[in-house]
C-alpha positions as CSV (number, residue, x, y, z in Angstrom):
1,M,0.0,-0.1,0.2
2,P,1.8,3.4,-1.1
3,T,2.2,5.5,1.9
4,T,3.3,8.9,-0.3
5,Q,0.8,11.1,-2.1
6,L,1.0,10.4,-5.7
7,A,-0.4,12.6,-8.4
8,R,-2.0,11.0,-11.9
9,C,-1.1,13.2,-15.0
10,V,-1.5,12.9,-18.3
11,V,0.2,14.2,-21.3
12,H,-0.5,14.2,-25.1
13,I,2.4,13.7,-27.1
14,D,1.9,13.1,-30.6
15,G,-0.9,12.1,-30.4
16,L,0.1,9.6,-27.5
17,E,-1.5,9.6,-24.4
18,T,1.1,9.3,-22.1
19,T,0.8,9.1,-18.0
20,Y,3.0,9.9,-15.4
21,L,3.5,9.9,-11.4
22,R,4.0,13.4,-9.5
23,A,5.3,13.4,-5.9
24,G,7.3,15.5,-3.4
25,R,8.6,18.9,-3.6
26,G,12.2,20.9,-4.6
27,S,14.7,20.0,-7.1
28,S,13.1,17.9,-10.2
29,V,14.0,14.4,-10.5
30,V,13.2,12.3,-13.6
31,L,12.8,9.0,-11.9
32,L,12.7,5.8,-14.6
33,V,11.7,2.0,-13.8
34,E,10.2,-0.6,-15.4
35,R,6.8,-0.5,-14.4
36,P,6.2,2.9,-12.6
37,N,2.4,1.8,-12.6
38,A,3.1,-0.7,-10.0
39,I,3.5,1.5,-7.1
40,D,4.1,-1.0,-4.4
41,E,7.5,-1.6,-6.3
42,I,8.8,2.2,-6.4
43,D,6.8,3.1,-3.1
44,G,9.9,2.9,-0.5
45,L,11.9,4.9,-3.0
46,V,9.4,7.8,-3.3
47,V,8.9,7.8,0.3
48,V,13.1,8.8,0.3
49,L,13.0,11.0,-2.5
50,S,10.2,12.6,-2.3
51,P,10.3,14.9,1.3
52,H,13.4,16.4,-0.9
53,H,12.8,15.9,-4.7
54,R,9.6,17.0,-6.7
55,L,9.7,13.5,-8.4
56,T,8.7,13.0,-11.9
57,I,7.3,8.6,-13.1
58,P,6.9,8.6,-16.7
59,S,5.1,5.3,-18.0
60,L,7.2,5.1,-21.1
61,G,7.3,2.7,-23.9
62,T,9.9,-0.8,-24.3
63,E,11.1,0.6,-27.7
64,N,13.4,2.6,-28.5
65,R,13.8,4.2,-24.8
66,T,16.2,7.0,-25.5
67,Q,13.2,8.4,-28.1
68,C,10.9,7.7,-25.3
69,L,12.5,9.5,-23.1
70,R,13.2,12.4,-25.1
71,T,9.6,13.4,-26.3
72,F,8.4,13.1,-23.0
73,L,10.9,15.5,-21.9
74,D,10.0,17.4,-24.8
75,G,6.3,17.2,-24.4
76,I,5.9,18.0,-20.5
77,G,8.7,20.7,-21.1
78,L,11.6,20.3,-19.1
79,L,14.4,21.4,-21.0
80,N,17.2,20.0,-19.1
81,A,16.5,17.4,-16.1
82,N,17.5,15.4,-12.8
83,L,17.7,11.7,-14.1
84,L,17.7,8.5,-11.9
85,A,17.5,5.3,-13.6
86,M,17.1,1.9,-13.0
87,D,18.1,-1.0,-13.8
88,G,17.2,-1.3,-17.4
89,W,16.8,2.2,-18.2
90,A,20.5,2.4,-16.9
91,V,21.4,2.6,-20.6
92,P,18.9,4.4,-22.3
93,A,19.4,7.4,-19.8
94,L,23.1,7.2,-20.3
95,T,22.9,7.2,-23.8
96,F,20.6,10.2,-23.3
97,A,22.8,12.1,-21.1
98,L,26.0,11.6,-23.8
99,S,23.7,12.8,-26.8
100,E,22.2,15.5,-25.4
101,P,24.7,16.9,-22.5
102,D,22.5,20.0,-22.4
103,R,19.6,18.0,-21.2
104,V,21.0,16.7,-18.2
105,D,22.1,18.5,-15.1
106,R,22.8,14.7,-12.6
107,L,22.3,11.3,-13.8
108,A,22.0,8.3,-11.6
109,V,22.2,5.0,-12.3
110,L,20.7,2.2,-9.6
111,Q,21.1,-1.3,-10.2
112,S,18.9,-3.4,-7.8
113,G,20.8,-6.0,-5.8
114,Q,20.5,-6.9,-1.8
115,G,23.5,-5.8,0.4
116,E,25.9,-2.9,1.2
117,P,25.7,-0.8,-2.5
118,E,28.4,-0.5,-4.3
119,T,29.3,3.3,-5.8
120,V,31.5,5.0,-8.1
121,V,30.8,9.1,-8.0
122,G,32.0,11.3,-10.7
123,R,31.8,12.8,-13.8
124,I,30.8,12.1,-17.3
125,D,34.1,13.2,-19.1
126,G,33.6,14.9,-22.4
127,V,30.3,15.7,-21.6
128,G,29.4,19.9,-21.4
129,A,32.1,22.4,-20.3
130,T,33.4,20.2,-17.4
131,G,31.2,17.0,-17.1
132,H,28.4,16.0,-15.8
133,P,27.9,14.5,-12.1
134,L,27.2,10.9,-12.2
135,F,26.3,8.4,-10.0
136,V,26.8,4.6,-10.2
137,A,25.2,2.7,-7.8
138,L,25.5,-1.6,-7.6
139,G,23.4,-3.3,-5.1
140,G,21.2,-1.0,-1.7
141,A,18.6,-1.1,-3.0
142,Y,15.8,-4.0,-4.3
143,N,12.3,-5.5,-4.7
144,D,10.7,-8.4,-3.1
145,E,7.4,-9.8,-3.8
146,R,6.3,-10.2,-0.4
147,S,7.7,-6.8,1.9
148,G,8.4,-4.2,-1.5
149,F,10.7,-1.8,-2.6
150,H,14.0,-1.5,0.2
151,I,16.5,1.0,-0.2
152,S,19.1,0.9,2.5
153,T,20.0,4.2,4.7
154,S,23.8,4.8,3.1
155,M,22.0,4.4,-0.4
156,A,19.2,6.9,0.6
157,D,21.1,9.6,2.1
158,A,24.0,9.5,-1.0
159,L,20.7,10.0,-3.5
160,I,18.9,12.7,-1.3
161,Y,22.7,14.6,-1.1
162,F,23.8,13.6,-4.9
163,F,20.3,15.5,-6.3
164,S,20.9,18.2,-4.3
165,G,24.2,19.4,-5.9
166,V,26.8,17.7,-2.8
167,M,28.9,15.3,-4.9
168,R,29.6,12.5,-2.2
169,G,29.2,8.5,-2.4
170,T,28.4,6.8,0.3
171,A,30.9,5.9,2.6
């Protein structure tokens, strides 16, 4: 059962209706997940981030994900964005950041897995004047069919700081 208030929104893009969820306040973060409408699967992440950031969680296609992301951001009028890409969205989000560097402020890639996270915090060299901040994490967050989404405290803190403009790892 979701514990965060989510607003369901609709945007019409190229004749297609695209739904997305919104929650939180503060700087904007686009959360890219495999099943955005399976609220119970992402509720833990939304609960952690929404007090600090305004989340936009689109329901995008599985074909040509980079183009879907570009079209969605255009459709809702986001000229640039912070992106948090989980699992299958990692490569499309990175591709988007590399192909349209002026449109991505910060990119975090999170690969689900149990245990303490292994993280890398740095910059994508050669993109923009100084490179875009990049946060990559393996582990520290996972979904359990019985009990929902779990995220470690260190991972939650690291993501909050990262999207707030602070470059620091989970240590």
